[in-house]
Z-matrix of the N, CA and C atoms (Angstrom, degrees):
N
C 1 1.470
C 2 1.556 1 109.45
N 3 1.275 2 120.03 1 132.91
C 4 1.358 3 122.25 2 177.72
C 5 1.522 4 113.28 3 -89.52
N 6 1.304 5 115.66 4 158.04
C 7 1.467 6 119.67 5 177.38
C 8 1.513 7 108.48 6 -76.44
N 9 1.374 8 117.24 7 139.61
C 10 1.460 9 120.61 8 178.62
C 11 1.556 10 109.33 9 -61.94
N 12 1.305 11 117.63 10 145.56
C 13 1.468 12 127.80 11 -179.63
C 14 1.524 13 108.80 12 -88.06
N 15 1.290 14 115.34 13 129.38
C 16 1.486 15 121.95 14 172.90
C 17 1.525 16 108.15 15 -77.02
N 18 1.238 17 116.92 16 88.56
C 19 1.497 18 123.01 17 -171.23
C 20 1.495 19 106.83 18 -66.87
N 21 1.238 20 124.21 19 -38.71
C 22 1.453 21 124.51 20 -178.10
C 23 1.595 22 108.45 21 -65.09
N 24 1.318 23 116.60 22 -37.24
C 25 1.480 24 119.51 23 -177.72
C 26 1.602 25 106.32 24 -77.38
N 27 1.300 26 116.66 25 -33.66
C 28 1.472 27 118.34 26 178.77
C 29 1.434 28 111.56 27 -64.55
N 30 1.319 29 117.33 28 -31.16
C 31 1.543 30 118.52 29 -175.83
C 32 1.490 31 109.38 30 -77.54
N 33 1.330 32 120.22 31 -14.20
C 34 1.530 33 121.39 32 178.45
C 35 1.490 34 109.91 33 -75.01
N 36 1.303 35 118.01 34 130.93
C 37 1.485 36 120.18 35 -179.54
C 38 1.521 37 114.32 36 -91.57
N 39 1.338 38 119.47 37 5.36
C 40 1.438 39 124.51 38 -175.88
C 41 1.473 40 113.57 39 -116.20
N 42 1.445 41 115.91 40 11.73
C 43 1.455 42 118.27 41 -176.00
C 44 1.511 43 111.69 42 -102.76
N 45 1.332 44 114.81 43 -34.70
C 46 1.543 45 115.70 44 -178.99
C 47 1.524 46 109.79 45 -74.88
N 48 1.313 47 118.28 46 171.41
C 49 1.445 48 120.54 47 -176.67
C 50 1.482 49 112.22 48 -60.74
N 51 1.359 50 119.90 49 -40.52
C 52 1.443 51 121.72 50 -178.20
C 53 1.601 52 107.68 51 -67.92
N 54 1.316 53 114.26 52 -40.84
C 55 1.467 54 116.73 53 179.35
C 56 1.519 55 112.92 54 -62.22
N 57 1.336 56 116.25 55 -40.86
C 58 1.491 57 122.38 56 177.67
C 59 1.516 58 109.55 57 -60.32
N 60 1.270 59 114.92 58 -44.52
C 61 1.431 60 120.16 59 178.73
C 62 1.615 61 112.42 60 -65.06
N 63 1.272 62 115.00 61 -44.82
C 64 1.507 63 119.17 62 -179.19
C 65 1.430 64 111.75 63 -62.36
N 66 1.388 65 115.57 64 -43.45
C 67 1.534 66 120.65 65 177.40
C 68 1.457 67 115.94 66 -85.54
N 69 1.303 68 116.26 67 3.95
C 70 1.497 69 118.19 68 -179.93
C 71 1.556 70 108.63 69 -131.34
N 72 1.288 71 119.69 70 -112.75
C 73 1.458 72 122.45 71 -177.29
C 74 1.480 73 115.49 72 -49.13
N 75 1.323 74 114.99 73 -38.02
C 76 1.489 75 120.59 74 -175.38
C 77 1.624 76 111.38 75 -62.62
N 78 1.309 77 117.14 76 -19.12
C 79 1.450 78 120.18 77 -177.07
C 80 1.536 79 112.61 78 -60.11
N 81 1.394 80 114.15 79 -14.72
C 82 1.459 81 116.44 80 179.33
C 83 1.567 82 110.14 81 -73.64
N 84 1.346 83 118.76 82 -3.57
C 85 1.449 84 125.20 83 173.14
C 86 1.543 85 111.66 84 -101.88
N 87 1.261 86 117.01 85 14.43
C 88 1.445 87 121.55 86 -172.75
C 89 1.505 88 114.90 87 -60.57
N 90 1.392 89 113.03 88 -26.79
C 91 1.515 90 120.19 89 177.31
C 92 1.455 91 114.33 90 -78.82
N 93 1.340 92 116.36 91 -14.07
C 94 1.425 93 120.43 92 176.82
C 95 1.505 94 108.47 93 -68.41
N 96 1.304 95 122.06 94 125.40
C 97 1.487 96 127.83 95 -173.24
C 98 1.570 97 110.83 96 -55.41
N 99 1.422 98 119.06 97 -23.93
C 100 1.364 99 117.24 98 -179.28
C 101 1.493 100 115.84 99 -89.22
N 102 1.334 101 117.44 100 -18.83
C 103 1.383 102 125.60 101 -171.82
C 104 1.624 103 110.66 102 -55.89
N 105 1.343 104 115.98 103 -50.09
C 106 1.539 105 113.80 104 -178.23
C 107 1.484 106 108.44 105 -64.26
N 108 1.400 107 120.51 106 -35.94
C 109 1.483 108 118.24 107 177.57
C 110 1.485 109 111.60 108 -64.82
N 111 1.332 110 115.53 109 -36.23
C 112 1.515 111 119.61 110 177.00
C 113 1.481 112 114.29 111 -59.68
N 114 1.413 113 115.28 112 -46.23
C 115 1.392 114 124.33 113 177.68
C 116 1.571 115 111.67 114 -60.49
N 117 1.342 116 113.77 115 -42.14
C 118 1.482 117 118.98 116 177.64
C 119 1.446 118 111.31 117 -66.72
N 120 1.361 119 119.50 118 -49.66
C 121 1.450 120 122.12 119 179.16
C 122 1.488 121 113.26 120 -57.00
N 123 1.349 122 113.23 121 -42.29
C 124 1.542 123 117.67 122 -178.93
C 125 1.566 124 110.92 123 -60.55
N 126 1.411 125 113.47 124 -39.45
C 127 1.448 126 118.70 125 -176.05
C 128 1.464 127 106.36 126 -69.92
N 129 1.338 128 118.29 127 -40.73
C 130 1.458 129 120.87 128 -178.35
C 131 1.562 130 109.69 129 -67.97
N 132 1.303 131 117.08 130 -34.87
C 133 1.483 132 121.23 131 174.91
C 134 1.553 133 108.99 132 -54.32
N 135 1.360 134 115.34 133 -49.73
C 136 1.463 135 117.97 134 -175.54
C 137 1.608 136 109.20 135 -69.16
N 138 1.275 137 116.52 136 -34.40
C 139 1.510 138 117.07 137 178.72
C 140 1.570 139 108.99 138 -64.52
N 141 1.318 140 114.62 139 -42.46
C 142 1.522 141 116.10 140 177.77
C 143 1.556 142 109.07 141 -68.52
N 144 1.263 143 117.72 142 -46.22
C 145 1.485 144 120.75 143 -178.23
C 146 1.540 145 108.10 144 -57.11
N 147 1.280 146 119.87 145 -46.13
C 148 1.519 147 122.23 146 177.40
C 149 1.534 148 112.71 147 -61.53
N 150 1.351 149 115.13 148 -38.42
C 151 1.423 150 119.85 149 175.16
C 152 1.547 151 114.77 150 -60.20
N 153 1.349 152 113.59 151 -49.03
C 154 1.434 153 123.20 152 174.05
C 155 1.468 154 117.26 153 -59.44
N 156 1.392 155 114.11 154 -44.71
C 157 1.470 156 119.17 155 176.27
C 158 1.516 157 110.27 156 -63.55
N 159 1.353 158 118.53 157 -40.13
C 160 1.407 159 119.74 158 178.20
C 161 1.542 160 113.24 159 -62.41
N 162 1.309 161 116.35 160 -34.90
C 163 1.430 162 121.35 161 175.76
C 164 1.507 163 107.94 162 -64.15
N 165 1.285 164 121.84 163 -46.53
C 166 1.472 165 127.06 164 179.66
C 167 1.557 166 107.59 165 -57.33
N 168 1.311 167 114.87 166 -51.61
C 169 1.506 168 121.01 167 -175.89
C 170 1.582 169 106.92 168 -60.45
N 171 1.298 170 120.48 169 -28.34
C 172 1.427 171 118.36 170 -175.99
C 173 1.562 172 110.41 171 -93.47
N 174 1.277 173 115.15 172 11.19
C 175 1.497 174 122.06 173 178.56
C 176 1.466 175 114.79 174 85.89
N 177 1.315 176 117.91 175 14.69
C 178 1.559 177 121.71 176 179.92
C 179 1.470 178 112.00 177 -98.20
N 180 1.356 179 117.66 178 32.76
C 181 1.452 180 119.36 179 178.40
C 182 1.487 181 113.77 180 -55.46
N 183 1.309 182 122.51 181 -41.66
C 184 1.426 183 122.75 182 -175.76
C 185 1.513 184 109.45 183 -61.19
N 186 1.329 185 123.42 184 -25.10
C 187 1.371 186 126.40 185 176.07
C 188 1.596 187 113.49 186 -85.43
N 189 1.331 188 112.41 187 -37.49
C 190 1.496 189 120.85 188 -174.59
C 191 1.517 190 109.47 189 -80.00
N 192 1.272 191 122.15 190 -40.84
C 193 1.448 192 123.17 191 -173.86
C 194 1.480 193 116.23 192 -57.05
N 195 1.363 194 115.50 193 -45.21
C 196 1.415 195 116.84 194 178.25
C 197 1.631 196 111.73 195 -59.95
N 198 1.311 197 115.14 196 -36.60
C 199 1.490 198 116.68 197 178.60
C 200 1.561 199 107.66 198 -67.10
N 201 1.274 200 117.13 199 -36.80
C 202 1.494 201 121.19 200 -176.40
C 203 1.538 202 108.00 201 -64.66
N 204 1.311 203 112.37 202 -42.75
C 205 1.488 204 119.58 203 -170.20
C 206 1.511 205 116.71 204 -83.91
N 207 1.305 206 111.98 205 -21.23
C 208 1.555 207 116.54 206 -174.37
C 209 1.499 208 115.30 207 -91.92
N 210 1.324 209 115.84 208 131.85
C 211 1.465 210 119.09 209 176.41
C 212 1.496 211 111.77 210 -69.69
N 213 1.287 212 119.08 211 -12.73
C 214 1.472 213 123.85 212 -175.10
C 215 1.584 214 111.04 213 -91.46
N 216 1.246 215 116.95 214 -13.65
C 217 1.488 216 122.82 215 176.93
C 218 1.577 217 110.45 216 -77.47
N 219 1.238 218 112.36 217 160.58
C 220 1.491 219 118.91 218 -179.23
C 221 1.532 220 106.54 219 -53.63
N 222 1.348 221 117.86 220 -44.99
C 223 1.470 222 121.67 221 -176.91
C 224 1.468 223 109.67 222 -64.00
N 225 1.354 224 118.82 223 -51.91
C 226 1.443 225 121.03 224 -179.76
C 227 1.538 226 112.51 225 -62.24
N 228 1.264 227 121.30 226 -42.28
C 229 1.507 228 122.70 227 -177.80
C 230 1.501 229 107.03 228 -69.96
N 231 1.265 230 121.37 229 -35.14
C 232 1.406 231 121.12 230 178.03
C 233 1.532 232 114.47 231 -70.51
N 234 1.425 233 112.67 232 -34.32
C 235 1.492 234 119.23 233 175.97
C 236 1.571 235 107.28 234 -63.42
N 237 1.271 236 117.63 235 -43.48
C 238 1.423 237 121.31 236 -176.52
C 239 1.558 238 109.90 237 -67.89
N 240 1.261 239 115.65 238 -38.57
C 241 1.477 240 120.53 239 -178.72
C 242 1.507 241 108.83 240 -67.60
N 243 1.292 242 117.70 241 -43.92
C 244 1.549 243 124.06 242 175.90
C 245 1.460 244 109.21 243 -53.56
N 246 1.394 245 115.59 244 -49.54
C 247 1.457 246 116.16 245 -176.50
C 248 1.496 247 112.83 246 -66.31
N 249 1.364 248 117.35 247 -32.58
C 250 1.411 249 120.99 248 177.61
C 251 1.478 250 111.63 249 -68.74
N 252 1.356 251 119.28 250 -40.67
C 253 1.431 252 119.92 251 177.07
C 254 1.561 253 112.13 252 -65.26
N 255 1.329 254 118.77 253 -41.24
C 256 1.437 255 124.58 254 176.17
C 257 1.504 256 110.76 255 -60.84
N 258 1.259 257 117.67 256 -42.86
C 259 1.523 258 119.02 257 179.98
C 260 1.506 259 108.44 258 -68.76
N 261 1.284 260 119.22 259 -32.79
C 262 1.495 261 123.29 260 175.94
C 263 1.445 262 109.31 261 -62.29
N 264 1.362 263 119.68 262 -46.56
C 265 1.454 264 124.28 263 178.65
C 266 1.554 265 107.14 264 -60.59
N 267 1.259 266 116.98 265 -44.38
C 268 1.493 267 118.70 266 -176.07
C 269 1.516 268 110.54 267 -63.75
N 270 1.350 269 115.96 268 -34.03
C 271 1.428 270 117.42 269 179.99
C 272 1.620 271 113.17 270 -80.87
N 273 1.321 272 118.00 271 -23.29
C 274 1.406 273 122.10 272 173.62
C 275 1.499 274 114.51 273 -81.30
N 276 1.330 275 117.56 274 -28.29
C 277 1.370 276 121.10 275 -175.22
C 278 1.596 277 109.04 276 -129.12
N 279 1.271 278 117.67 277 57.43
C 280 1.378 279 122.47 278 -176.31
C 281 1.529 280 122.16 279 -54.72
N 282 1.338 281 113.60 280 -28.65
C 283 1.459 282 123.53 281 -179.67
C 284 1.520 283 119.05 282 -92.53
N 285 1.388 284 110.48 283 0.76
C 286 1.476 285 116.43 284 -175.71
C 287 1.539 286 111.83 285 -94.29
């Protein structure tokens, strides 16, 4: 049996490690043109993750799981986009 997911907490974009960084120390990159897009995409990731987790909790796993596992779903595409933006930051600021 798995532990229940705190969906309200999952939906928050400032609780995970990346979110804490984006809303804290990472603000030093606010002038980078990609930073606002990264913050927005990260928040959207949490909204979609919470929606999918809610579906699983309601017993709709057969509908939610393909969306979680597919790169072609909104969740999958956004995950790939976020990783790409983070890798871009890493390459632009290699010493930070």
